[in-house]
C-alpha positions as CSV (number, residue, x, y, z in Angstrom):
1,M,-17.5,-9.6,9.0
2,E,-14.7,-12.0,8.1
3,G,-14.0,-9.9,4.9
4,G,-13.9,-6.7,7.1
5,R,-11.4,-8.3,9.4
6,R,-9.1,-9.3,6.3
7,E,-9.5,-5.4,4.9
8,L,-8.3,-4.2,8.3
9,N,-5.4,-6.7,8.2
10,V,-4.3,-5.6,4.8
11,R,-4.9,-1.9,5.7
12,D,-2.8,-2.3,8.8
13,K,0.0,-4.1,7.0
14,L,0.2,-1.4,4.4
15,Q,0.3,1.2,6.9
16,E,3.1,-0.6,8.7
17,I,4.9,-0.5,5.4
18,F,4.3,2.8,4.7
19,R,5.4,4.0,8.1
20,R,8.8,2.0,7.8
21,I,9.5,3.6,4.5
22,V,8.6,7.2,5.5
23,G,10.4,6.9,8.8
24,D,7.2,8.3,10.7
25,E,5.1,6.2,13.0
26,T,2.4,8.8,13.3
27,I,1.4,8.8,9.6
28,E,-2.0,7.5,9.1
29,I,-3.0,6.2,5.6
30,S,-6.4,7.0,4.0
31,D,-8.3,5.8,1.0
32,E,-7.7,9.2,-0.7
33,M,-4.1,9.5,0.2
34,T,-1.4,9.4,-2.4
35,V,2.5,9.2,-2.1
36,G,2.5,12.8,-3.4
37,D,1.0,13.9,-0.1
38,I,4.0,13.0,1.8
39,G,6.8,15.8,1.7
40,G,10.1,14.4,0.5
41,W,8.7,11.3,-1.2
42,D,10.7,10.2,-4.3
43,S,10.7,7.5,-6.9
44,I,13.2,5.3,-4.8
45,M,10.7,5.2,-1.8
46,Y,7.9,4.2,-4.2
47,I,9.8,1.3,-5.8
48,D,10.7,0.4,-2.0
49,L,6.8,0.6,-1.2
50,I,6.0,-1.6,-4.4
51,L,8.7,-4.2,-3.4
52,R,7.7,-4.3,0.2
53,I,3.9,-4.8,-0.6
54,E,4.8,-7.7,-3.1
55,K,7.1,-9.5,-0.5
56,T,4.8,-8.9,2.4
57,F,1.7,-10.3,0.5
58,K,3.6,-12.7,-1.6
59,I,1.9,-11.0,-4.8
60,Q,3.2,-9.2,-8.0
61,F,2.0,-6.0,-9.7
62,T,2.2,-5.5,-13.3
63,I,3.6,-2.3,-14.6
64,Q,0.2,-1.2,-15.9
65,E,-1.2,-1.9,-12.1
66,I,1.5,0.3,-10.7
67,V,1.1,3.0,-13.0
68,R,-2.5,3.2,-12.8
69,E,-3.1,3.3,-9.2
70,K,-2.5,6.5,-7.3
71,K,-4.4,6.4,-4.1
72,M,-3.8,4.0,-0.9
73,G,-7.3,2.7,-1.2
74,G,-6.7,1.5,-4.6
75,F,-3.7,-0.4,-3.6
76,I,-5.8,-2.0,-0.8
77,H,-8.5,-3.2,-3.2
78,M,-5.5,-4.4,-5.6
79,I,-4.0,-6.3,-2.8
80,E,-7.3,-7.9,-1.6
81,D,-8.1,-8.8,-5.3
82,K,-4.8,-10.6,-5.6
83,L,-5.2,-12.3,-2.3
84,Q,-8.8,-13.1,-3.3
85,V,-10.1,-11.8,-0.2
C-alpha cells in the first residue's frame, strides 16, 4: 500500500506542475497522455516541464530519457525509478 501512496504523490505533484505550466487547473493527466494532446503546447513549455520536474523531485534526466519518453505514465515511472520508490 505504501508504494501506491507514493505513486499517487508523484502523480499528484506531476499534475500540479503540468497545470501550472498550461494554466488550466481542470486538466487531468493520464498514463497515455502526451504533451501533444494539449493545444498550444510548445518546446519552451516542454523544457519548463522537465526543469520543474527535476527541481520538484530533486532528480535529473538524461537527454536520452527526455527524448525517449513521450507519455505521462512513462514520466511517472521514470520519476519513481529515480526516487527508488
